C-alpha positions as CSV (number, residue, x, y, z in Angstrom):
1,M,109.7,103.3,84.3
2,A,109.1,106.9,84.8
3,V,105.8,108.8,83.8
4,V,106.2,112.6,83.4
5,P,104.0,115.2,82.5
6,V,104.3,115.7,78.9
7,V,103.1,119.8,77.4
8,P,103.7,119.8,73.9
9,G,104.7,122.9,72.1
10,R,104.5,124.2,69.1
11,T,104.4,122.2,66.1
12,K,106.3,122.9,62.1
13,V,104.8,121.3,59.5
14,S,106.4,120.7,56.0
15,L,104.2,120.3,53.2
16,T,104.4,119.2,49.7
17,G,102.2,119.2,46.6
18,R,101.9,117.0,44.0
19,G,99.8,117.2,40.6
20,R,98.7,114.5,38.4
21,A,97.0,116.1,35.2
22,T,93.7,114.2,34.4
23,W,93.8,114.5,30.8
24,I,97.4,114.5,28.9
25,P,98.1,115.5,25.5
26,P,99.3,113.8,22.7
27,E,102.7,115.7,22.2
28,V,103.3,114.6,26.2
29,L,102.3,111.2,25.6
30,D,104.9,111.1,22.5
31,V,107.9,113.6,22.7
32,P,111.5,113.1,21.6
33,G,114.7,112.4,23.9
34,G,115.6,114.1,26.6
35,L,115.0,116.2,29.9
36,Y,111.9,118.1,30.6
37,P,111.0,120.4,33.7
38,L,107.8,119.8,35.1
39,M,106.1,122.2,37.6
40,S,106.3,121.5,41.7
41,A,105.6,124.1,44.8
42,A,106.8,123.4,48.3
43,F,105.4,125.1,50.8
44,E,106.7,125.6,54.9
45,V,105.1,127.7,56.9
46,D,104.7,128.2,60.5
47,E,100.9,128.7,61.1
48,Y,98.5,128.1,58.0
49,R,95.2,127.2,57.4
50,I,94.0,124.8,54.9
51,K,91.5,125.8,52.1
52,D,90.5,123.6,49.2
53,G,93.4,121.0,50.4
54,W,96.0,123.3,50.4
55,P,97.7,125.5,53.1
56,V,97.5,129.4,52.6
57,P,97.9,132.4,55.1
58,V,96.3,133.1,58.1
59,P,93.0,135.4,57.4
60,D,92.6,138.9,58.7
61,L,89.6,137.9,60.3
62,D,90.9,134.2,61.2
63,I,88.4,132.4,64.3
64,R,90.6,130.2,66.5
65,I,89.4,127.5,68.7
66,D,91.5,125.5,71.7
67,C,90.4,122.3,72.4
68,L,91.6,119.8,75.0
69,V,92.5,116.2,73.3
70,S,93.3,113.5,75.8
71,A,94.6,110.2,74.7
72,E,96.3,106.8,75.7
73,G,99.4,105.2,74.5
74,A,102.4,103.8,76.0
75,V,104.0,105.4,79.3
76,L,107.6,108.0,78.5
77,G,110.5,107.0,80.7
78,N,113.5,109.3,80.6
79,R,115.3,107.4,83.4
80,D,117.7,104.2,83.3
81,E,117.1,100.8,84.6
82,P,118.2,99.9,87.9
83,T,120.4,97.0,86.6
84,A,122.5,99.5,84.1
85,L,123.8,101.6,87.3
86,V,126.7,101.0,88.7
87,T,127.3,102.3,92.0
88,G,130.7,101.8,94.4
89,A,129.7,99.3,96.2
90,D,132.0,95.7,96.6
91,M,128.7,93.9,96.7
92,R,125.0,94.7,95.1
93,W,121.7,93.1,94.8
94,V,119.2,94.2,92.2
95,A,115.8,93.2,92.7
96,D,114.9,91.7,89.1
97,T,113.7,89.0,87.5
98,N,117.3,87.6,86.0
99,F,118.9,87.8,89.2
100,F,116.0,86.8,91.9
101,D,115.2,82.7,91.3
102,Q,111.3,82.4,92.0
103,I,111.8,78.8,91.9
104,T,115.5,77.8,94.5
105,G,114.8,81.5,96.3
106,Q,118.6,82.6,95.7
107,W,119.0,86.3,94.7
108,T,122.4,86.7,92.9
109,P,124.8,89.7,93.0
110,I,124.8,92.3,90.1
111,Q,128.1,93.9,91.2
112,S,131.0,91.2,92.1
113,N,130.7,87.4,92.5
114,V,129.7,86.7,96.2
115,S,127.7,84.1,97.2
116,P,123.7,84.6,96.6
117,W,121.0,85.5,99.2
118,K,119.6,82.2,100.1
119,S,115.8,81.8,101.7
120,T,113.8,78.2,102.1
121,P,110.4,77.5,100.4
122,A,109.1,78.7,103.1
123,T,111.0,81.9,104.1
124,M,111.3,83.7,100.5
125,P,110.4,86.8,99.7
126,S,107.8,87.4,96.9
127,L,109.0,89.4,93.7
128,I,106.9,91.9,92.9
129,T,107.1,93.5,89.2
130,D,104.7,96.3,89.1
131,Y,105.8,98.1,91.6
132,E,104.2,101.9,91.6
133,Y,105.2,104.9,93.6
134,R,105.3,108.1,92.9
135,F,107.9,111.6,93.9
136,G,106.1,114.7,93.3
137,D,104.7,114.6,89.7
138,E,106.9,112.0,88.9
139,R,105.2,108.6,88.5
140,F,107.1,105.2,89.0
141,V,105.3,102.0,87.2
142,G,106.9,99.0,86.5
143,M,109.6,98.9,89.0
144,T,110.4,95.6,90.5
145,A,111.1,94.8,94.2
146,L,111.5,92.2,96.7
147,N,108.5,92.0,99.6
148,F,109.3,91.0,102.6
149,D,106.2,90.3,104.7
150,S,105.9,89.7,108.2
151,D,102.9,87.6,108.3
152,T,104.9,85.2,106.4
153,A,108.2,85.8,108.1
154,D,109.6,86.3,104.9
155,C,113.4,86.8,105.6
156,M,116.9,85.4,103.3
157,T,120.3,84.4,104.7
158,N,123.8,84.9,103.8
159,D,127.8,83.7,104.9
160,L,129.9,86.7,103.5
161,S,133.0,84.9,105.3
162,L,134.9,84.2,102.5
163,S,134.6,88.1,101.3
164,M,134.6,90.0,104.6
165,G,136.0,87.7,106.7
166,G,137.9,89.8,109.8
167,T,136.4,93.0,108.0
168,M,136.1,96.2,111.3
169,G,133.5,97.7,109.6
170,Y,131.4,97.9,106.2
171,T,128.7,100.3,104.9
172,L,125.1,99.0,104.2
173,I,123.2,100.6,101.8
174,M,119.3,100.1,101.1
175,V,117.0,101.3,99.1
176,M,113.7,100.2,100.3
177,S,110.0,101.2,101.8
178,P,109.7,100.2,105.0
179,N,105.9,98.8,103.9
180,S,104.7,95.5,102.9
181,I,102.5,95.9,99.7
182,Y,100.2,93.6,101.6
183,G,100.2,96.2,105.2
184,N,102.6,96.0,107.9
185,D,101.5,94.0,111.4
186,P,100.3,97.0,113.7
187,T,101.0,94.7,116.3
188,V,104.8,93.7,115.7
189,Y,106.5,96.2,118.3
190,E,110.0,95.2,116.6
191,N,110.9,94.6,113.3
192,A,114.2,93.0,112.3
193,L,115.8,94.7,109.2
194,W,119.6,93.5,109.2
195,G,120.8,91.3,111.4
196,P,123.5,88.1,112.6
197,Q,122.7,84.9,112.1
198,T,124.3,83.9,115.9
199,T,125.4,86.1,118.5
200,D,128.6,84.5,118.7
201,G,131.8,87.2,118.5
202,N,131.1,90.6,117.7
203,W,127.9,91.8,115.7
204,V,125.4,94.9,115.2
205,M,121.8,94.6,114.6
206,F,119.4,96.7,113.0
207,T,115.7,96.7,113.7
208,V,112.6,99.4,112.5
209,R,110.4,100.3,115.5
210,G,107.9,102.8,115.0
211,Q,109.3,105.5,112.8
212,E,113.1,105.2,113.6
213,V,115.6,102.7,112.4
214,W,117.0,101.2,116.2
215,M,120.3,99.7,116.5
216,T,121.7,96.9,118.9
217,T,125.1,95.4,119.1
218,E,126.9,92.8,122.0
219,E,127.5,95.5,124.0
220,E,125.0,98.1,123.5
221,Q,121.4,98.0,124.4
222,P,119.1,99.4,121.9
223,Q,119.4,102.6,120.4
224,M,117.1,105.1,118.7
225,G,118.6,106.3,115.7
226,V,117.8,108.3,112.3
227,A,113.9,108.5,111.6
228,I,112.1,106.6,108.5
229,G,108.4,108.2,109.0
230,N,107.9,110.4,105.8
231,A,108.5,106.6,104.2
232,L,105.7,104.6,106.3
233,A,103.7,106.9,104.9
234,S,104.5,106.2,101.6
235,T,105.2,103.5,98.9
236,A,107.6,105.6,97.5
237,P,111.3,104.1,99.1
238,C,113.7,105.9,101.0
239,Y,117.5,105.9,101.4
240,V,119.1,104.1,104.2
241,A,122.7,103.6,105.1
242,M,124.4,102.0,108.0
243,V,127.9,102.9,108.6
244,V,129.0,100.2,110.9
245,N,132.5,100.7,112.3
246,R,133.6,100.7,116.3
247,P,133.5,102.6,118.3
248,T,130.9,104.9,116.8
249,T,128.7,103.6,114.2
250,T,126.4,106.1,112.3
251,L,122.5,105.8,110.1
252,Y,121.4,107.8,107.2
253,A,118.2,108.0,105.9
254,A,116.4,110.6,103.5
255,V,113.9,110.1,100.2
256,G,116.2,111.4,98.0
257,P,120.1,113.1,97.2
258,A,119.2,116.1,99.6
259,Q,118.3,116.5,103.1
260,I,120.0,114.2,104.6
261,L,119.8,112.8,108.4
262,S,121.8,111.1,110.3
263,K,122.5,109.3,113.6
264,S,125.9,108.0,115.6
265,L,125.7,105.8,118.0
266,A,127.9,104.2,120.1
267,A,128.8,100.6,119.2
268,G,131.1,99.2,121.5
269,A,135.1,98.8,122.4
270,A,138.0,99.1,120.1
271,P,137.8,98.0,116.7
272,E,137.4,93.9,116.3
273,P,136.6,91.4,113.8
274,L,132.7,91.9,112.9
275,S,130.5,88.6,112.5
276,T,129.9,87.9,108.4
277,R,126.9,85.8,108.8
278,F,124.2,87.7,108.3
279,W,119.9,88.0,108.2
280,L,118.2,89.6,106.0
281,G,114.6,91.0,107.5
282,N,115.3,88.6,110.8
283,A,117.2,88.4,113.9
284,P,118.8,85.8,116.1
285,F,116.4,86.7,119.2
286,P,112.7,85.6,119.6
287,Q,111.4,88.9,120.9
288,T,111.7,90.5,116.8
289,A,109.0,89.7,114.0
290,T,111.2,89.7,110.6
291,V,110.3,92.7,108.7
292,D,107.8,94.1,106.6
293,M,109.4,96.0,103.6
294,A,109.8,96.5,99.8
295,L,113.4,95.8,99.3
296,L,115.1,97.2,95.5
297,D,118.5,97.6,96.0
298,L,121.2,96.8,98.2
299,G,124.8,97.1,98.5
300,I,127.5,96.2,100.9
301,Y,130.6,98.6,100.9
302,G,133.8,97.4,102.0
303,N,134.6,100.0,104.4
304,P,133.0,103.0,106.3
305,L,132.1,105.3,104.3
306,T,132.3,109.1,105.2
307,A,129.6,111.4,105.1
308,A,130.4,112.9,101.6
309,E,130.6,109.1,100.0
310,V,127.0,108.4,101.3
311,A,125.7,111.5,99.8
312,T,127.7,110.8,96.4
313,E,125.9,107.0,96.6
314,F,122.3,108.0,97.4
315,S,122.6,110.7,94.5
316,E,124.0,107.7,92.1
317,L,120.2,105.8,93.5
318,S,118.3,108.3,92.7
319,K,118.9,108.6,89.1
320,V,116.9,105.5,88.3
321,Y,114.8,105.2,91.8
322,G,113.9,109.0,91.7
323,G,113.4,111.0,95.1
324,E,113.2,114.7,96.3
325,T,115.8,116.4,95.4
């Protein structure tokens, strides 16, 4: 839900007057049948003053006083709910009370019928229903996010082999803040954002180091990707896309539909089937900690998107999550 400044303009008022007699003569009480006209009056003016209960023209020597009036009431929202948006993703999960089961720890997709993300009671992220942030003068309140915290090792798993088995490439788009609502652990060197459940076969892993997203594959050592420093300094989410492909993978990041940063990284040899058993917020390496983030939206596309297609998806998502334009 978004809160925007409201400046009231000129108000047009239509007034209708009614009169009631205090004394009714007998002739009126006992009238023969028929219709009789009654006197009525109506006033419609742009500006007026009230005198003796009636609107009158503004007098020549009128004194006008401007007053500041403040009030409290329901917030004004001008954006659709995230669950009302349909993106181009083949599989999409939205942080929402209707799609995240806080008892079983399962996160059901809103787009497609693929398997849900799963967690255990010990690793279940927290569903936050009063997440707030601001983009410029626009304030977002009552948003919902899945909060992952490295202190409690929050993470989830999913085996998408039935829907993605044999894939040579795919695209991952997240709407996320790289900050836990409980604060990030400054002693953690590397936070796992996305990774394989095992290191068998061909795989790709994305982590957060410092102010950048990094990539590692079974053939390539860790490489620095796009910067997300602006998002680290705010609770507002950023848009991050990982276009996974061989021999090159491209990363994109932005805080809205404009000014998108991108960087292409060497991913390995010629295209080969990639692992589709995923960790969300974790990786099978002891040197990486689980991630600190508030995740609002996660989409998987069955093919590598072009730069223009990534920009289009960022623009669609920003219609509900906001961002710099």
